[in-house]
C-alpha positions as CSV (number, residue, x, y, z in Angstrom):
1,M,4.0,29.2,17.0
2,K,4.7,26.1,14.9
3,T,7.0,26.4,11.9
4,N,5.9,25.4,8.4
5,R,8.0,22.2,8.7
6,E,6.3,21.3,12.0
7,I,2.9,21.8,10.5
8,L,3.6,19.8,7.4
9,S,5.1,17.0,9.5
10,E,1.7,16.5,11.1
11,Y,0.0,16.0,7.7
12,L,2.5,14.4,5.3
13,P,4.7,11.3,5.2
14,E,8.0,12.1,6.9
15,K,10.1,11.7,3.7
16,A,7.8,14.1,1.8
17,V,8.1,17.0,4.2
18,S,11.3,18.6,2.9
19,L,10.1,18.3,-0.7
20,A,6.7,19.9,0.0
21,L,8.3,22.6,2.1
22,N,10.6,23.6,-0.8
23,L,7.6,23.7,-3.0
24,L,5.7,25.9,-0.5
25,E,8.6,28.3,0.0
26,D,9.3,28.6,-3.8
27,S,5.7,29.7,-4.4
28,N,3.9,32.8,-3.5
29,V,1.1,30.9,-1.8
30,Q,-0.9,30.8,1.5
31,L,-1.6,27.2,2.6
32,R,-4.7,26.7,4.7
33,I,-5.6,23.4,6.4
34,T,-9.3,23.5,6.7
35,K,-12.1,21.6,8.4
36,S,-13.7,18.6,6.6
37,R,-15.7,19.6,3.5
38,S,-18.1,17.2,2.0
39,T,-17.9,18.6,-1.5
40,K,-14.1,18.8,-1.9
41,L,-10.8,17.7,-0.5
42,G,-8.8,20.7,-1.6
43,D,-9.0,24.0,-3.4
44,Y,-6.9,26.4,-5.3
45,R,-7.6,30.2,-5.7
46,P,-5.6,32.4,-8.0
47,P,-4.2,35.8,-6.9
48,L,-7.0,37.9,-8.4
49,N,-7.8,40.3,-5.6
50,R,-4.7,39.4,-3.5
51,K,-1.0,39.3,-3.9
52,Y,-0.7,35.6,-3.3
53,H,-2.1,32.2,-4.4
54,R,-4.3,30.3,-2.0
55,I,-4.4,26.5,-1.5
56,S,-6.5,24.7,1.1
57,V,-6.6,21.0,2.0
58,N,-9.0,19.2,4.4
59,H,-7.4,18.4,7.7
60,D,-8.9,14.9,8.1
61,L,-7.2,13.3,5.1
62,N,-4.6,10.6,5.9
63,K,-1.0,11.5,5.1
64,Y,-0.9,9.9,1.7
65,H,-4.3,11.4,0.6
66,F,-3.2,14.8,1.9
67,L,0.0,14.7,-0.1
68,I,-1.8,13.8,-3.4
69,T,-4.4,16.5,-2.8
70,L,-1.7,19.1,-2.0
71,I,0.3,18.4,-5.1
72,H,-3.0,18.4,-7.2
73,E,-3.6,21.9,-6.0
74,F,0.0,23.0,-6.6
75,A,-0.4,21.8,-10.2
76,H,-3.3,24.2,-10.5
77,L,-1.0,27.0,-9.2
78,K,1.7,26.2,-11.8
79,N,-1.0,25.9,-14.5
80,W,-2.4,29.4,-13.6
81,N,1.1,31.0,-13.6
82,L,1.7,29.8,-17.1
83,H,-1.7,29.8,-18.7
84,Q,-4.2,31.6,-16.4
85,R,-7.7,31.1,-17.8
86,K,-6.5,30.1,-21.3
87,V,-6.7,26.4,-20.7
88,R,-9.1,23.9,-19.0
89,P,-8.5,23.5,-15.2
90,H,-7.9,19.7,-15.6
91,G,-6.7,19.7,-19.2
92,K,-3.5,18.4,-20.6
93,E,-1.4,21.3,-19.3
94,W,-2.5,20.7,-15.7
95,K,-2.0,16.9,-16.1
96,T,1.6,17.6,-17.2
97,F,2.3,19.8,-14.2
98,F,0.7,17.2,-11.8
99,R,2.9,14.4,-13.2
100,E,6.1,16.6,-13.0
101,L,5.3,17.7,-9.4
102,M,4.4,14.2,-8.2
103,A,7.4,12.5,-9.8
104,P,9.8,13.0,-6.8
105,Y,7.2,11.5,-4.4
106,L,6.7,8.3,-6.3
107,V,9.0,6.2,-4.1
108,Q,8.5,3.5,-1.5
109,E,10.2,5.8,1.1
110,I,7.0,7.9,0.9
111,F,4.2,5.7,-0.2
112,P,3.5,2.1,0.9
113,P,4.0,-0.4,-2.0
114,D,0.3,-1.1,-2.4
115,I,-0.6,2.6,-2.6
116,L,2.4,3.4,-4.8
117,E,1.4,0.9,-7.4
118,V,-2.1,2.5,-7.7
119,V,-0.7,6.0,-7.7
120,I,1.7,5.3,-10.5
121,Q,-1.1,3.9,-12.6
122,F,-3.3,6.9,-11.7
123,M,-0.6,9.4,-12.7
124,K,-0.7,8.1,-16.3
125,N,-3.9,10.0,-16.8
126,P,-4.5,12.0,-13.5
127,T,-7.8,13.5,-12.5
128,S,-9.2,14.1,-9.1
129,S,-8.6,11.3,-6.5
130,V,-12.4,11.5,-5.7
131,V,-13.2,10.6,-9.3
132,N,-10.7,7.7,-9.5
133,I,-12.5,5.0,-7.6
134,K,-9.6,2.5,-7.4
135,L,-7.3,5.1,-5.9
136,L,-9.9,6.5,-3.5
137,K,-10.7,3.1,-2.2
138,K,-7.0,2.3,-1.7
139,L,-6.3,5.6,0.1
140,R,-9.3,5.0,2.4
141,E,-7.8,1.7,3.6
142,Y,-5.3,3.9,5.4
143,D,-7.9,6.1,7.2
144,K,-7.3,5.4,10.9
145,G,-10.1,4.5,13.3
146,M,-12.8,4.6,10.6
147,T,-15.0,1.9,9.3
148,L,-16.0,3.2,5.9
149,I,-19.0,1.8,3.9
150,T,-19.5,3.1,0.4
151,L,-22.5,3.0,-1.8
152,D,-20.8,0.3,-3.8
153,D,-20.7,-2.0,-0.7
154,I,-24.5,-2.1,-0.1
155,P,-27.1,-4.1,-2.0
156,E,-29.5,-2.7,-4.6
157,N,-32.8,-1.5,-3.2
158,S,-31.4,-0.9,0.3
159,K,-31.8,2.3,2.2
160,F,-29.0,4.5,3.4
161,S,-28.3,7.9,4.8
162,I,-25.4,10.3,4.0
163,Y,-23.4,12.9,6.0
164,N,-26.3,15.3,6.4
165,G,-28.9,12.7,7.4
166,V,-30.8,12.6,4.1
167,I,-32.1,9.1,3.3
168,F,-32.0,7.4,-0.1
169,T,-32.8,4.1,-1.7
170,K,-30.1,2.7,-3.9
171,L,-31.3,1.7,-7.4
172,E,-29.6,0.4,-10.5
173,K,-26.2,1.4,-11.8
174,L,-25.9,3.6,-14.9
175,K,-22.4,3.4,-16.3
176,K,-20.2,4.8,-13.5
177,R,-22.9,6.0,-11.0
178,Y,-25.9,4.6,-9.2
179,K,-29.4,6.0,-9.4
180,C,-30.6,6.8,-5.9
181,L,-34.1,7.9,-4.8
182,R,-34.2,10.6,-2.2
183,L,-37.1,9.5,0.0
184,D,-38.3,12.9,1.3
185,T,-38.6,14.5,-2.2
186,N,-38.9,11.4,-4.5
187,R,-36.2,12.9,-6.7
188,I,-33.6,10.7,-8.5
189,Y,-29.9,11.5,-8.1
190,L,-26.8,9.9,-9.7
191,V,-24.4,9.1,-7.0
192,S,-20.7,8.0,-7.0
193,P,-20.0,4.4,-6.0
194,V,-17.5,5.6,-3.4
195,M,-19.9,8.0,-1.6
196,Q,-19.7,7.2,2.1
197,V,-23.0,5.9,3.4
198,V,-24.7,4.6,6.6
199,P,-26.9,1.5,5.7
200,L,-30.3,1.6,7.3
201,I,-32.5,-1.4,8.3
202,D,-36.3,-1.2,8.1
203,N,-38.1,-2.0,11.4
């Protein structure tokens, strides 16, 4: 059976492993590395019906994205220990814990300079990496063996499919999201610009 260090070494930058291992061992937490989930990258569950916290992170994230997601979830754990349900999940208290926990990792020994620059800017007012388009696009540049096309990359009025095969037409942009028409139901959805898509060409 692999040790926790060996497992973390598969998913984190080398210089981040010891720091993350200390964090894991100092917390009463079960870490699960899960299959890819289209709706979230990671998850935190408080110890309501169990004696331990639970954190999960998708297995298919690159090492830098995995690290940010892992620390994001540990910030939820710290937030719960101090405040439980008394504060908002991504409120100022969580942001403070996220900044404090990420601080030791914000070095070039862990992040490449181009990612580090974006992460440092992101940590001034952290949210989810999925919400921060600039950070997500930068992290996706380091996904190996994948040619990623986002909704932002394709022209208006073009057709595309998503992970489950559903087909849409891209319409105009409203503030931060695009209106998209789902063709089988004629319903309009607001979709993130960084949604991964497969462009379709009409015959």
